C-alpha positions, -999 to +999 in steps of 0.1 A: -760-042+651-731-028+635-739-014+600-706-031+577-725-046+548-711-078+542-697-073+577-722-065+596-721-078+632-739-075+665-725-058+692-711-068+723-701-047+752-681-074+764-654-064+740-647-032+760-631-058+784-611-082+765-572-089+765-551-083+730-518-108+727-497-084+716-459-100+714-461-120+741-481-100+765-516-095+774-531-059+774-565-045+777-579-030+745-579+007+759-539-002+762-529-024+736-507-005+713-482-012+690-444+008+685-447+034+658-419+017+644-432-014+635-432-026+598-469-030+598-478+005+607-454+022+586-457+000+554-485-024+557-454-050+554-474-081+570-497-104+570-532-117+586-560-141+587-594-136+605-603-168+619-637-180+637-639-202+668-671-220+666-681-238+698-648-245+709-636-251+680-607-228+660-626-228+620-610-247+589-576-235+610-550-251+589-558-235+558-557-202+572-523-209+591-512-222+560-523-190+540-508-172+562-472-189+564-473-191+522-478-150+520-450-147+553-429-174+528-435-155+501-427-118+511-396-130+532-412-125+570-401-149+593-427-154+618-404-168+643-430-196+652-442-231+639-478-229+634-485-254+663-467-227+687-493-197+669-518-223+679-510-223+714-510-189+715-540-183+700-552-207+725-539-193+754-554-160+744-587-175+740-581-190+779-575-156+789-603-143+778-628-171+788-636-171+757-660-205+736-678-198+709-690-168+686-658-153+682-636-136+657-603-135+658-579-111+636-541-129+639-514-108+629-481-112+619-455-075+604-417-077+595-419-061+632-392-032+642-374-006+626-347+013+639-361+038+609-387+045+593-378+031+558-389+003+539-361-021+530-358-047+551-321-036+565-337-014+587-356-038+609-346-049+642-357-081+662-385-103+655-421-099+639-445-090+654-471-109+665-510-099+674-537-117+685-570-097+688-604-119+696-639-101+699-677-115+705-684-106+669-714-127+651-726-124+614-761-104+612-782-131+601-806-105+583-774-102+560-776-134+545-806-132+540-817-102+527-784-099+507-762-071+497-761-046+473-729-045+448-722-020+421-688-028+391-655-006+410-630+010+387-597-003+408-584-036+394-569-059+413-530-062+410-507-088+392-486-110+412-456-093+395-473-057+406-485-068+441-496-104+447-535-109+449-535-139+466-512-131+495-534-118+526-509-087+535-519-060+555-510-034+523-546-032+513-549-002+493-566-013+463-594-029+484-601+003+505-600+022+479-627-004+455-647+001+497-644+028+493-657+040+457-687+014+470-693+032+502-703+065+479-718+047+454-745+038+485-735-004+481-722-025+503-693-039+482-676-036+449-670-063+423-632-060+412-620-071+379-586-083+372-563-069+345-580-087+317-617-070+324-628-106+335-644-105+374-628-111+399-637-109+433-651-083+458-632-059+483-631-081+513-650-114+499-653-138+472-676-137+443-695-165+426-728-165+405-752-191+390-758-196+355-768-217+325-776-239+358-735-240+370-718-224+395-691-205+381-667-180+398-632-168+389-600-187+385-581-179+411-554-162+399-566-128+408-580-129+438-571-143+477-573-179+477-607-182+501-609-203+524-647-206+527-643-199+483-625-229+490-653-245+506-676-240+485-663-253+459-660-285+475-693-284+489-709-281+448-682-308+437-694-331+470-731-324+461-728-323+427-737-294+420-716-279+385-691-256+397-668-239+370-634-219+377-635-202+346-634-164+326-662-145+328-674-107+325-695-085+341-722-090+308-724-121+322-733-108+356-757-087+351-777-117+330-771-145+357-797-162+377-783-159+410-750-140+433-732-146+461-698-136+477-683-164+504-660-145+533-644-164+568-673-137+587-705-142+572-696-175+553-720-177+520-736-138+522-769-135+489-761-104+463-795-093+452-787-066+432-757-054+412-746-021+397-789-020+394-794-045+384-820-068+405-806-102+409-826-135+421-858-110+413-839-089+446-841-122+470-819-146+478-816-171+454-829-205+460-795-217+450-772-197+470-800-214+500-793-241+495-753-238+496-758-215+529-777-249+539-751-270+533-721-247+542-736-247+579-746-286+581-710-290+570-694-266+600-716-286+623-704-318+619-669-306+616-672-286+653-705-299+670-711-286+699-709-301+732-734-315+749 
């Protein structure tokens, strides 16, 4: 098992032999590389998605591709492929690796090569770069059961007129800073506030609390529009669980009954300690557990295992 907090996963030796797609070609993992003149390497200029392969199905694929294309459009990056063409490239990469389930895919699009290291897009030449990295990677179920520890970090979320926090860009400096703060404190992730001092998100996952009989999450103005976040909101509405997208403070969090984070990789993860405050008596909360079951049920209905 590789210990990465919300991204703890069971290590797989077979990942050493995977084939990685880079700009139309497949390369063995050890030989997979991108140019030092690529915009993604030089500037973090690009967008990406993490997509699960479950029982032969790409989970919430349309939602992920919609977010990818929206981000690219906002950054004026021409992906150079339709959504359907990207799906074909992903599937060809999976087929080349003989992959059917238990896989996490990193789909990366950068603005492409530059003729010289310079930030302006007029220094770019050619098409965007497309990278597809599929790995056998399954979440550690103990994390989903035993939970994670969080702290509030000093690093704040950006604003749409600085670095839009709703775009899943390769440029993740503020999230990395928050991650480092949490790591130095010996916890799993950092809770990031927005510019107004309200709770926004965690550094790599979205954040929820249960308070006054309701599930609360941020307004979404300053956090990534998480695919799993949206699935949990929908599940609450479908099951008549009161859900509020609203502003709330870290003081509200400290007095909440339960807390959890959500992400594509691990689904719903209980938060059992926040800023030294034990949440739900230091164990997974009852409503969090119920939402985990409802989420897993939804996945099994949408993406059933073939007989």
